[in-house]
N, C-alpha and C positions, 0 to 999 in steps of 0.2 A: 464498339467499333469506329474507327476514325472516318470523319466525314470525307477526307480525302483518300480513303483506302480504294483499292481496286473494286473489291466487292460491292460497297455502298454506291461509288459513283456508278458502275457497270448497271447495277439493279435500278437505280434512279431513271437512267437513261432509257433502259426497255420499258419500263412502266411508264414513263412519260410518252414514248411513243405509242404504245397501247392505248393509254387514256386519251391523248389529244386526237389522234386518228380515228381510232374507232368509235369513241364517246363523243369527244367535242366536233367531231368532222374537219379538224385541221388537215392540210395536206404536209408532205414530206419538208418541204422548204419552210413552212411556217412552224412546224415542230422544231426543225432545226435552230431556227433563229430564236426561237423562244426559249429553248434550253440554254443557249449561249447567253441570250439577255438575263434571265432569271438566275444563272448560276456564275455570273462573270466573277463574283470573288474567289470561288472554287476553281474555274477554268484558269484564272490569271494567278494561281497559287505557286505553281511550279511548272517545269517543263514535263513532268511526269503527268500532272493533272491536264495539263492542254493537250498532250498526246494522248491521254486515256479519252478525254471528251471527243477529241475528233476522229479518233479511229472507232469509238463505240458509236458515234453518230453516223459515220459512214456506214458501218456493219449494219446497223438498224435501218438506215435509208435503203440500202441495196436490197433488203428484205421485201420491199415495195417496189423494186426495180426501178428506181430513180436515186437522184443525188442532187442537192442544191449546188449550184456552182461555186458558192462561196465555201463550201466545204471541199468541193473537188478540187480547187484551185490551191488551197493551203496544204491540203492532204499530204502530198509529197514532202513536205516540210516535216511531218511528224511520223509518216512511216518508215523514215529512214534514222530514227533515232534508236539508238541501242543502248545508250549510256545516260542514265537519271542521277538525280542527287542522290547523295549518300544516304541520308535518313529515310528514304523509301524502303519500305520492306521489300526483301528478296523475292519473296513470293508473288507479292504485287507485281513487281517489274518482270517475274517470269510469265504470268499470265498477261500482262500486256505485251509481251515481245510474241506470245502465241496469237494474240488478237492482230498484232502487226502482221504477222506472216498469212492469217486468214483474210485479211483485209487486202493485202498485196494480190492473192488469189481471184479474190472477188472483182477488184477494179481492173483486172487485167483483160477481161472478156467483156469490152465495151459495147456489144451487140445485145448483150443481157440487159443492160439499162439504160435510162435517160438521163442526160446532164440537164437539170431544170435551169434556165436562165432566170436571174432574178434582176429586179430594178438596182440602179443606182443607189438609190436611198436605202434599199434593205441591206445592200453590201457595206454601206457607209455605216449604217446602225451597227451592224455586226462587228465591223472593224474598230468602230468606236468603243465598244465594250470589250473588245479583245485587248484593246490598249489602255484601258484604264489599270492603273497601279494602286495597290494597298498602301494606305497611310503609313 
């Protein structure tokens, strides 16, 4: 299975949330930043992977009734995507499009979750990793 496939990334994010929150005691914001930092190479691989990371992190975050502001503020850019690179498996694209629809429904009702404000340094660090390019 490709490390950039829908299933591998989705499973990885779900397991990270479970492990880091329930076992390590991190909060949603810390887990979100940690995932983006640790996986910056995969995140920045393509529009498909970046969209999948943001949508999956948002969905997992909302299970805890909160979302980091640096995810929320960029989410609109990724939930509007419907066309991805041609080399991406069509089944993976279909799964991501279903997740995008689910994410749109979840973020629609703002009374059910809290947007967690983070520090400038956290946002800057996340932006740094999201801006890194592969050589």
